[in-house]
Every structure is written in structure tokens, then in C-alpha cells.
C-alpha positions as CSV (number, residue, x, y, z in Angstrom):
1,M,0.0,0.0,0.0
2,K,1.3,3.5,-0.9
3,E,2.4,5.6,2.0
4,F,1.0,9.1,2.1
5,K,3.1,11.8,3.6
6,P,1.4,14.3,5.8
7,I,0.8,17.7,4.2
8,E,3.5,20.2,5.1
9,K,2.2,23.5,6.3
10,F,3.7,26.8,5.0
11,H,4.9,29.1,7.7
12,L,4.6,32.8,6.7
13,D,7.6,34.5,8.3
14,N,7.0,37.8,9.9
15,I,3.2,37.3,10.2
16,K,2.1,36.8,13.8
17,N,-1.6,36.0,13.3
18,I,-3.8,34.8,10.4
19,I,-7.5,35.2,10.8
20,I,-10.0,33.8,8.3
21,V,-13.3,35.5,7.6
22,A,-15.7,32.9,6.2
23,S,-19.3,32.2,5.4
24,G,-21.0,29.3,3.6
25,K,-23.3,31.8,1.9
26,G,-22.5,34.5,-0.7
27,G,-24.0,38.0,-0.5
28,V,-23.8,38.2,3.3
29,G,-21.3,41.1,3.3
30,K,-18.3,39.0,4.3
31,S,-15.8,41.1,2.3
32,T,-17.1,44.3,3.9
33,V,-16.7,42.7,7.4
34,A,-13.2,41.5,6.5
35,A,-12.3,45.0,5.3
36,G,-13.8,46.6,8.3
37,I,-11.8,44.3,10.6
38,A,-8.6,45.2,8.8
39,L,-9.4,49.0,9.0
40,S,-10.2,48.7,12.7
41,L,-6.9,46.9,13.4
42,A,-4.9,49.4,11.5
43,K,-6.7,52.3,13.3
44,K,-5.5,50.8,16.6
45,G,-1.9,50.8,15.3
46,Y,-1.5,47.1,14.4
47,K,0.5,46.2,11.3
48,T,-2.3,44.7,9.2
49,G,-2.7,42.9,5.8
50,L,-5.8,42.0,3.9
51,M,-5.8,39.2,1.4
52,D,-8.8,38.7,-0.9
53,A,-8.9,35.0,-1.6
54,D,-12.2,35.0,-3.5
55,I,-11.0,34.0,-7.0
56,Y,-14.5,34.0,-8.6
57,G,-15.9,37.2,-7.0
58,P,-13.2,39.4,-5.6
59,S,-14.6,42.5,-3.9
60,T,-11.5,44.1,-2.2
61,P,-10.4,46.1,-5.3
62,T,-13.8,47.8,-5.3
63,L,-13.9,48.4,-1.6
64,F,-10.6,50.2,-1.7
65,H,-11.0,51.9,-5.0
66,L,-8.3,49.7,-6.7
67,Q,-10.3,48.5,-9.7
68,N,-8.1,47.8,-12.8
69,E,-5.0,48.2,-10.7
70,H,-2.1,45.8,-11.1
71,P,0.6,45.3,-8.6
72,I,4.3,45.5,-9.5
73,S,7.0,43.1,-8.4
74,E,10.6,43.4,-7.5
75,D,13.6,41.1,-7.2
76,K,15.2,40.7,-3.8
77,D,17.7,38.1,-2.5
78,G,17.2,36.0,-5.7
79,K,13.4,35.9,-5.4
80,T,10.6,37.9,-7.1
81,W,8.2,39.5,-4.6
82,I,4.8,41.0,-5.4
83,I,4.3,44.4,-3.8
84,P,0.9,44.9,-2.1
85,F,-1.1,48.1,-2.4
86,E,-1.4,50.2,0.7
87,R,-4.6,51.9,1.8
88,A,-5.4,53.4,5.2
89,G,-2.4,51.7,6.7
90,I,-3.4,48.2,5.3
91,K,-1.3,46.1,2.9
92,I,-3.8,44.8,0.4
93,M,-3.5,41.9,-2.1
94,S,-6.3,40.3,-4.1
95,L,-6.6,37.6,-6.8
96,G,-8.8,40.2,-8.5
97,F,-5.7,42.3,-9.4
98,F,-4.7,39.6,-11.9
99,I,-8.1,38.9,-13.5
100,N,-10.0,40.8,-16.1
101,P,-13.1,41.9,-14.2
102,E,-15.3,41.6,-17.3
103,Q,-14.4,37.9,-18.0
104,A,-15.5,34.7,-16.1
105,V,-12.7,32.8,-14.4
106,L,-12.5,29.4,-15.9
107,W,-10.1,27.9,-13.4
108,R,-10.3,24.4,-11.9
109,G,-9.5,23.9,-8.3
110,P,-5.7,23.1,-8.6
111,M,-5.2,26.3,-10.6
112,A,-7.1,28.4,-8.2
113,T,-5.3,27.0,-5.1
114,N,-1.9,27.4,-6.8
115,A,-2.6,31.1,-7.5
116,L,-3.7,31.5,-3.8
117,K,-0.5,29.9,-2.5
118,Q,1.6,32.0,-4.9
119,L,0.1,35.2,-3.7
120,L,0.3,34.3,0.0
121,N,3.9,33.1,-0.2
122,E,5.3,35.6,-2.6
123,T,3.7,38.9,-1.5
124,A,6.1,41.2,0.3
125,W,3.9,41.5,3.4
126,G,6.7,42.6,5.6
127,E,6.1,42.5,9.4
128,L,2.4,42.0,10.2
129,D,0.6,41.6,13.4
130,Y,-2.5,40.4,11.6
131,L,-3.3,39.1,8.1
132,I,-7.0,39.0,7.5
133,L,-8.1,36.4,4.8
134,D,-11.4,37.1,3.0
135,T,-12.5,33.7,1.7
136,P,-15.1,32.8,-1.0
137,P,-18.5,31.4,-0.2
138,G,-18.8,27.6,0.4
139,T,-16.3,25.1,1.7
140,G,-14.3,24.2,-1.4
141,D,-10.7,24.1,-2.6
142,I,-9.6,27.5,-1.3
143,H,-10.8,26.8,2.2
144,I,-9.3,23.3,2.3
145,T,-6.0,24.6,1.0
146,L,-5.9,27.3,3.7
147,V,-6.7,25.0,6.6
148,Q,-4.4,22.2,5.5
149,Q,-1.4,24.1,4.5
150,Y,-1.3,27.3,6.6
151,E,-1.2,28.0,10.3
152,I,-4.5,29.7,11.0
153,N,-5.2,31.3,14.4
154,G,-8.9,31.5,14.1
155,V,-12.0,32.0,11.9
156,I,-14.8,34.5,12.1
157,I,-18.2,33.4,10.7
158,V,-20.4,35.9,8.9
159,T,-24.1,35.4,8.4
160,T,-27.3,37.4,7.9
161,P,-30.4,36.7,9.9
162,Q,-32.5,34.8,7.3
163,L,-32.9,31.0,7.4
164,I,-31.6,30.5,3.9
165,A,-28.3,31.9,5.0
166,L,-28.1,29.9,8.2
167,A,-28.4,26.6,6.4
168,D,-25.2,27.3,4.4
169,V,-23.4,28.9,7.3
170,Q,-23.9,25.7,9.3
171,K,-21.9,23.8,6.7
172,C,-19.1,26.3,7.0
173,I,-19.0,25.9,10.8
174,G,-18.9,22.1,10.3
175,L,-15.8,22.5,8.2
176,Y,-13.8,24.4,10.8
177,N,-15.1,22.1,13.6
178,A,-14.2,18.9,11.8
179,S,-12.0,16.6,13.8
180,N,-9.1,16.7,11.3
181,I,-9.2,20.5,11.1
182,Q,-10.3,22.1,14.5
183,I,-9.5,25.7,13.9
184,P,-10.9,27.9,16.6
185,I,-14.1,29.7,15.6
186,L,-13.8,33.1,17.3
187,G,-17.4,34.1,16.9
188,I,-20.4,34.9,14.7
189,V,-21.0,38.2,13.1
190,E,-24.6,38.8,12.2
191,N,-24.3,41.3,9.3
192,M,-27.3,43.3,8.0
193,A,-28.9,42.6,11.3
194,W,-31.4,45.4,10.7
195,F,-31.9,48.5,8.7
196,T,-31.7,51.9,10.4
197,P,-32.2,55.0,8.2
198,S,-29.3,57.5,8.9
199,C,-31.8,60.3,9.4
200,H,-33.8,58.2,12.0
201,P,-31.1,56.5,14.1
202,D,-33.5,55.2,16.7
203,E,-35.5,53.1,14.2
204,K,-34.8,49.5,13.4
205,Y,-36.4,47.5,10.5
206,F,-35.6,43.8,10.4
207,L,-35.7,43.3,6.7
208,F,-34.0,39.9,6.7
209,G,-35.7,38.4,9.8
210,K,-34.5,38.4,13.3
211,G,-32.5,36.1,15.6
212,G,-30.5,34.1,13.1
213,G,-27.1,34.8,14.7
214,E,-28.5,34.0,18.2
215,S,-29.9,30.7,16.8
216,L,-26.5,29.7,15.5
217,S,-24.8,30.7,18.7
218,K,-27.1,28.4,20.8
219,Q,-26.8,25.5,18.3
220,F,-23.0,25.5,18.2
221,N,-22.1,27.2,21.4
222,I,-20.3,30.0,19.6
223,P,-20.7,33.6,20.8
224,V,-22.2,36.4,18.6
225,I,-19.4,38.9,18.7
226,A,-21.2,41.7,16.6
227,Q,-24.5,42.6,15.1
228,I,-23.8,45.0,12.3
229,P,-26.7,47.1,11.0
230,M,-27.1,48.5,7.5
231,N,-28.2,51.9,6.2
232,E,-28.4,53.7,2.9
233,N,-24.9,55.1,3.2
234,I,-23.0,51.8,3.5
235,C,-23.7,50.7,-0.1
236,N,-22.5,54.0,-1.5
237,Q,-19.3,53.8,0.7
238,C,-18.5,50.3,-0.5
239,D,-19.2,51.0,-4.1
240,G,-17.2,54.2,-4.0
241,G,-14.2,52.7,-2.3
242,L,-14.8,54.9,0.7
243,L,-15.0,52.2,3.4
244,E,-13.1,54.4,5.9
245,E,-16.2,56.6,6.2
246,M,-18.2,53.6,7.4
247,L,-16.1,53.5,10.6
248,Q,-16.6,57.2,11.2
249,E,-20.2,56.4,12.3
250,K,-20.2,55.9,16.0
251,E,-22.4,52.7,16.0
252,M,-20.4,51.0,13.3
253,D,-17.0,51.8,14.9
254,G,-18.4,50.4,18.2
255,N,-19.5,47.2,16.6
256,F,-16.0,46.6,15.1
257,E,-14.4,47.5,18.4
258,Q,-16.5,44.8,20.0
259,L,-15.6,42.3,17.3
260,L,-11.9,42.8,17.7
261,K,-12.1,41.8,21.4
262,S,-12.7,38.2,20.2
263,F,-9.0,37.9,19.2
264,I,-6.8,40.8,20.3
């Protein structure tokens, strides 16, 4: 019988902590949450990186007004390094920088995971306290590569309140809780928890239902670490690459402050 060698994990020198932001469901605002976490860390003075690992729907270039930008590379010590972009004190890398946004990505799993590993291993991150990984929906090749081949400190699960999101998020929790993986789940973020018009800050409208995060918390014994509301300004801030403005709102800044307490 053929002997299988254990998978060797990559150790990313100079990066102290790697945190995954994940969700089994698309469209829950996971990329916005990941970017908000990175911005909040940088605001506190932590050396922070943000890696967009969503090969089929990268959002980070839009969130930071980096559409159609392409990073440069430089040779150092006999190796070629990709230079990340810097915005608001964050070093940013995305698979989207290397893809034509108008074309579908026709990559099978091995090609996608090789691209992921190349960017993680060959980006000139420098010294980082935290690298935040924004992952694609589901539990496919990208997730499996990350948990098997990298030293991950924890994962934050993002959901919205409605039942159709919870069903997929449960599968994502199952992946990280699997006996052969067992990466600590730091907490659940219930995004789009309610809608509050900016001109009526005391009003709450539960457009996507109510209590979804709490239900997951009770089922899996994982704390809800933030409930993030939505308003009419957030969409414009995301689309316009003005995400820093989101954290200027007192309630939003407070939510991300609370979220960071789960791992710093």
C-alpha cells in the first residue's frame, strides 16, 4: 500500500496571526466585514494585511478603489516579490488584481489554489501583526488549502439573519469544527442585522428576519461577537471605495471595536 506523507504547512515568516473571515453563503457582506476588521486593526496601530482569496468574485479592489490596478513586483535576494497596495495603513492583495473583471474565471480547483499559494507566499507583506483572509463562499478548494497548508489562528463566521443563509453557514461551521481541522471559531458576526435610516437612528427595521445569529450561537455554542446594521450610506461607501467613512459612524465603529475583542 502506498504511504501518504502528511501535508506540510507553510509558515509565513513575519506574520504573527492569520484570521479567516468565512461564510457558507454568498452575499452576506463577508468582504465588507473583513475589510472593516482590517481597517479597525490598522486604526489601533496594528500592522495589518488584507488578502482577498475569492477567486471568482473578488470585492476588495472595489472596496478600496483599486479596480483595474495591477501590482508591481521586485527582485530581492534572488526571489521575485509582489508588492501589495497600501490603503489606510493596510497592505492589500487580491486575486482580482490579476483577472479581467469583465471575464469569467474558468479555473479548476488546482489552478485556483496554486494562485492562492503563490500570492500568500510571494507577496512582500513585511512585518504584520494580523493578516485577514477574506475567503469565497462555500467550503471548497480555497478553504481546504488554507486550513491544511497554513497555520490559521482563528476564523470569524459571517451570516445574515434569514434562514436560507443559516443553512449554508452551518456547513461552514462544520468544516472548521471537523476533527481533522479544528480551527478555533472566534465568533459569529450577524451582518445586515437590521436597517436603520441614517436620518432616524433610533428606528430598526428587520428586513431579513431576526435572531439568526442567536440561533447559530445556541446551536454551536459560539458567541455572537457583533450585530452590524445597514443603512443607505454603506452601499455607497462600499461601491465608491470609501470604506473608511463607514467606521466614522459611532455605532459602526463600536461594533467593530467589540468584534476585535474576540481575538486581540
